[in-house]
N, C-alpha and C positions, 0 to 999 in steps of 0.2 A: 504494500500500500504506500503510495507516494505521500510525502509530507505536504501539509497544507501551508498556505502563506502565513497563517497565524502561528503554526508550530515552528516554521523556519524563523519567523521574527522573534519568537520566544527564545529559541536556541541562541540566536545572535545576541539578544539582550543579555542572556545569562553569561555568555563568554565575555562580552564587553564589560559587564559589571565586575567580573573577576579581574580583568586587566586594570580597570580603573582603581579598584581597591588596592592592587599591587602598586600602582603608580603613587597613590596617596600615602602608602605606608612605608615606601622605601626611601623617601627623600624628605629632609627637613626644610628644603628650599621651597617655600610656599609658591613663589612665582613660577619656578621651573615646573613644579608639580601640576599647576593649573594649565600651563601650556601643553604639557604632556597629556593631560586628561582630554583637552580639546582635540589634540592630534589623534588620540586613540578613538575618540567618537567619530571622527571623519573617516579614518582608515578602516576600522572594524565595525563601528556601530551604524554606519551609513547616515550619520547626522553631521551635516556640513555647516560651515560658517558659524562655528561656535563662538559665543561672546559671554564673558562673565563680567558683570558690573558689581561694585561693592559700595555699600552705604558709607558715606563720610560721616562719622559720628559727630564731628564738630559743626557741620553745616546742615546735614539731614538730606542731602541729595545723593545721587548715584554718580560715581565716576567709573569709567570703563577701565577695567583692570587687565584683561587678557582677551585677545582676539586671535583666533587661529588664521594664519595666513597674512597678518599685517604686522609691521614693525611697531615698536612702542611709540615712536615719534608720530606715527600716523593716527593714533587714537588717544594720546595722553591728555589732550585738552577737551575731550568729549565728556559732557556731564548731562544728567537728566534731572529736572525738577519733578516733584510729585505731580502726576497727571500729564506730564509732558511726553508726547509720543507713546508708543506701545510699551516701551520699557518703563517710562515714568508712571504709566497706569498701574503696573505691578507694584511700584513703590507706594502708590496712593491707596490701592484697593486690597493689596496683600493676597491676590487671587491668581491662580494659573490662567494663562491666556493661550488658547489654541485656535488657529485659523486654518481652514482647509486650503485657502488661497490668500497669500499675503496681500496681493494687489487689491483685494476687496476691502481692506481696512483703511478708512480715510485718515486715521490718526498716525499712519506710518510715516516717519520722518526721513528715513534712509540717510542719516548723516554720514555714515561711513561708506556709502555706495557699495555695500557688501552683499545685500540679500537679493534673491531672485523673486520677483513679484508673482511668478507663475507657480511657485512651490508653497507648501504649507509652512507655517511658522508656529513655533512653540516657545513660550517664555514662562518660566516658573520661578517663584520666590525661593531664595536660599535662606532658611530660618534656622536659628539655634535657640532652643529653649523658648520658643514662641516669639522671639524677636527677629524681625527681618534684618538680614545681614547683607543681602545682595540678590542678584537676578541672573539666572542662567537662560540664555536664548540660543536656539539652534534651528536648523532647517533640515527636514528629511531630504534625501537625495532626489526622490521621485515625487510626481504629483500624488495627491491623496488617493489611496487605494482602499479606503474604508477601514483602515487600521490606525487611524489617527489617535483614538483614545488609548489604545495599547501603547503607542509611542509616548503619549503624554504621561501615562503612569510610569513608564520607564525613566523619563527625564526627571520626574519628581523624586524617584529613588536616587538618581544621580545627584540631585540637588541636596538631598539629605546627607549623602557622603561628603560632598564638597563643603557643606556647612561646618563640619567638624574642623576642616583645615582652615576655613575662614576664621573661625573662632580662635584657633591657636595663633593665627597671624595677627589678629586685632589685639589679642592679649599682650603681644610683644611690641605692638605699635606698628602701624603701616609704614612701609618703606617703598619707594619706587622700585620697579624692576631693575635687574642687574644692568641692563643696557643704559638706563638713565644715570645710575650711580658710577658707572665705569668711565672715567675720562678718556680712556683709549678708545672705547666704542663710540663715545659721544662725539669724538673728533673725526669719526670715520667718514662722515659725509663730506668733510672738507679735505680729507687726505685720502686720495684714491686707492692707495695700497691696501688699506684695511677694509675699505668699502667693498672690495671684491672678495674678501674672505667671509664666507657665510657658514654659520653653524652654531648650534647651541648644545651639542653633545658634550659629554665630559672631556672627550679627547680634544675637541676644538677649544673649549674653555681653557684647557691646559696649554694649548698652543698660543692663545691670546696672552696668557700670563707669561709664557716664555718670551714672546715678542716684546712685551712690556719690559721685562727684566733685562734682556740682552741689548735692546735698542740704546740703552743709556751709555754703554761702554763700547770701546773699539775692538771688542773681542772677535776672534775669528769664529764663524758659525758654519756648521756643516748640516745641511738640510737633507734628510733622507726620506725616501718614499717612492712608491711605484710611479711609472710614467702616467701623467694625467692627473695627479693628485693636487697640484697647485703649488709646487715648490717655488716657482718664480714669484707667485703672489706673496708668499711668506717673505721672500727676500726683499720684494718691493716694500712691504709693510715695515720691515726692520729699518730700512733706509729712511722711509718717510717719517718715522717716529724717533729718529736718532738726532743728536746734535749736528750731524753732517747732512741733514735734509736739504740745506741750501747749497751744498756742494755737489759736485758731479756724481751721477750714478751711471756706471758703465757696465754693460752686459756683454757676455760672450759665451757661445756654446762651443765647448772644447771639442765636441765630436764632429763639428762641421768643417774642421780644417785639418790638413795633414800636418805632421810635426814641424817641417821646415817653415811653413806659413804661420803656424801657431806661434812659434818663437818670435817671428817678426811682428805678428799682430799684437802680442802681449808686451814685448820688450821694446818694440820699435827698431829702426835700422838707420844707419848712416848712408849717405850718398855713395854709390859704388860698392856697397857691401856684397851685392850679388847681382847677377844679370837681371836687368829690369829696375834696379833701385836707382832711378835717375834723380831722386831727391831724398833728403833726410825726412824721416817720418816718426812722429811720436807713437809709442805703443799705448795699449789700453791702460797699463799701469800708470804711465805718465799723465794720461788724460784724466784718470780717476784721482789724481793727487789731491788730498784734502777732502775726498769723498769716499765712495764705496765702489768696489769692483765685485760683480757677481759672475762667477764662473760656473756655468751649468755643465752637467755631465763630466765632472772632474775625474770620475773613475775611468774615463776612456783615454787619458793621455798616456803616452809611452813611458817606459822606464827611464829612458835617457832624458826626456823632458821633465820627468818628476824631480830629478836631481837639480835641474836648473831652477825649477819653481821653488823647491825647498830652500835654496840659498836666498832667494828674494824674500821669502817669508821670514827666514831667520834673521837676516841682516837688515831688511828694510831698504835695500839698495839694489841697483842693477846697472848693467851696461847695455846700450843698444847693440844690436847685431852689427858687427863691423866697426864698432867704436871702442875707445879705451877710456872714456870719461865716465866716472862712477856717479850715478844720480841717486840722491837720497830722497826717499818718498814717504809720504804719510797716507797710506791707503788702508781702508778697512775691507777685509776680504770676507765674502760670503760664497761658499761653494755648495753645490748640490749634486746628488747622484742617485740613481735607482739601483746601482750595483751593490752587492754584498761585499763591502770593502774588507771585512774581517777575513772572509774566505780568500779574497785576492791577496791579502797580506800573507796568509798561510801558504799559498801556492807560489809566492814570490812575484806575482804580477803587479803588486803595489807596494811601494816602499813603506816599511813600518814607521820610520821617523817622520815621513810626510803625513802618514795617517794620523799620528798623534799631534802633529802640528795643525792639521785641519780640524780634528775632532775635539776642539777645545769646548765648544758649546754645541752639542748635537740637538737637533730638533727633528723628531720623526712625525711625518704626516701619515696617519693610517689610511688604508684604501677605503673607498666609498662603501664597499660591502660591509665594513666593520663599523660604520657609523650611519646606517640607513635612516636613523632618526633625523639626520640633517637633510635627507633627500628632498622632502617637500619644500623646505626653505630655499635650498640650492636651486631646485627647479623653478621656483617662483622668481628668484633673482635672474636666472638665465632667460626666462620668458619675458621679464620686464625689459631686459636688454635687447632681446630679439624684437619685441614689440616696438621699441624705439626705432630700430632699423626699418621695420616694415610699416611703421607709422599706423599702428592699430593695436588695440588691447588683445592680449593672448591669455587664455585661462585653461588650466587643466581641470577636467572633471574628477570626481572622487574615484571613478573607475579607472581613469588613466593613472592616478596616483598609486592605486593598488597595483596596477600592472607594472609600474616602475619599480616598486619595492620588491617585486618577485624576481628581479634580475640580479645576476652576480656582479655586473659592472667591472669586467676585467680591464676596461679602458678608463675606468674611474670618471672623474668629472668631465674630462674631455669627451669621452664616449657619450655621456649623458647630454652634453651640449649638442653634439652632432645629431643624436636621436631626437631631441626637442626641435632643433632647427628643421629637420626633415619633416617632422609632424606638423610644424607651423606652416611650412610651404604647402602641405596637402590639405590644410584646413581652410575652407572658404569663409567660415564665420568667425574664426579666431578662437573658437572653443575646440580644445583637443580632447577627444575621447579615447578610450582604450584601443579601439580598432585602428587608430592612427599611430600607435606606438609600435614601431617595427624595430626589432632587435636582432642583431647578428648573433645567432647561436653558436656558430663555429668559433668565434672569439672567446666565448665563455668556456668552451670545452678545452681550449688550449691556453687558458690564462696562466700567467706566471704567479708564483707565490710572493708574498711580501719579502723584501730584502732582509728583514730581521727573522724570517722563518724559512730558511733554505731547505729544511728537511722535506722530502717529497711526501705527499699524502698517501695513506694506505686506503684503498677503496673498500667500500663495504661489499659484502657478498649479497648480491641482489636476489630478491625473490622472483619467482616467475612473473613476467609481465612488468617488472620494475626496471627502470633505466639505471645504467651504471652511474657510480658516484660522480664521474667527471662530466656527465651530460648536463646541459643547461635546461632552462625552462623554455619550452616551445610556446609560440603564441597560442593562447587558450589551453596550455598544457599544465595548468595548476594542479590537476589531480595527480598526474604522474610525478610531479615534484613532491607532492604531499606523501605519496606512497614511498618515494625514495627516502624521505626523512624518517617516516615511520619504520621502514625496514632497518635503517641504521639504529634507531632507538631500540627496537626490539632486539637486535643483535647485541647492542651494548647494555642490555638489561635496564633500559630506560634511564641510564646515566648520561646526561646531556654532554658532559665533557668527553666521555668515551666516544659517543656518537659523532661529535664534532671532529675528532681525530680520524674516524673512519671515512668521513666525507671530505676531509681536507679543509674543514672550516675552523673558525675560532669558536669558543664557547658562546661569546656574545652573538655571533652570527647565527648559530643554530638556535639559540633562544629566540631570536627575532623571527626565524623561519617558523618555529613552533607557534609563535603568536599570530603571524599573518596567515598561516595556513590552517588555523583553527584545529590544532592537534591537541587532544586531551592527553596530558602526561599521566601515565599510570604510576602508582606508588607501589614499588616492589619491596 
């Protein structure tokens, strides 16, 4: 007997409540928890455009506290007086509001330009001990299907859960979200380097903190990470937020030039130093004097050139090719690589002394598959940029977001950008649905592992009809991926860390797969 729409909805609500409870219980950061709750509602609860407003006890009105899909600066000034708009009506009447179609409500203000007038709208009070503390507002993904009251009851349960977190926050005094308190983030709109770094995961918050710490000093930085993770963006941010920000910022990809040209490009040359050297020329080190030099793909330089570079880093001086005059320079070096330099040192392909000279302050950027919680915000950032190029608004549907989170992303953010640009080109209306998300599965099957995890994965022994561990998720193939993860969990005795090793994933990655694929973890 097939499941009814009502039973499917009930099952979805139960799973979502479980995840929301986990989000609220595992973090003491109230602001981060609410953002995670709204994100969970959109991805797994099919409730989009979530907004949480909180009562200002000193004034008595509502201020918008968290909105899924918007930056803090976009809603921080929005407030509602009692009776003002639909949200203000909740503040005045203390009653749940449910509309089958939002466009039929004359009191709808649409201050944020967020909501779809053709979809239902649900807003419920967040109360603690009989006292109104805030309002939770959401929109179902689809037009009214006759189950609006079931969804209303579900949102009321969510509001009760959130109310406990609101009370804890107000007991300790309201503080603005992290983005508003963090001067580094606050300056991001004026400083393009950090504006392009998007994410709120623990890993990205750690990177923001590392950028803040290292930017103040002329320390050499080595940025590690797979191709496409944004190593150059981190280098840009370090320079932009350093005392050298007004000095030159010079970049060079070491893998793009042969050794003889690389030496001339970096150190410069004198007239007649070699055939074709008709004039003297400054090198990148000279040009970067007083500023920053960023060397990408540092792991690709030859052993002979490594020795020359080491001397420059140790002594802070160089001679141009064909010259005998020593130049004293003040250059801050930032290097980046996707290679496993530790293994290269062990095999003799990379000098150990140069490795230690470069690895003074390492910053590791995790691959996108290990921080999928950042994906919705990264996708929005990329679409905003694409929309500016195409001169039209672009938007991902909830189904498209779920489709994106099911991919392994071996090409990381660069692959995501290509995928979204392709989808935007194919969208006539600017709305990107799941059927426009086309992903190259062959790249996922042959993806490289992280440079800090060179050990090859051990594939799980598949059951009949289950794809092998190296296979990717085919379009519309969520069920086969689900079976693959379940097979690994069963083989590992439902210990997620063991299953992750069988699939060649990290524990965080498989935990996210368990969540988005609605897998009920058995207790053994």
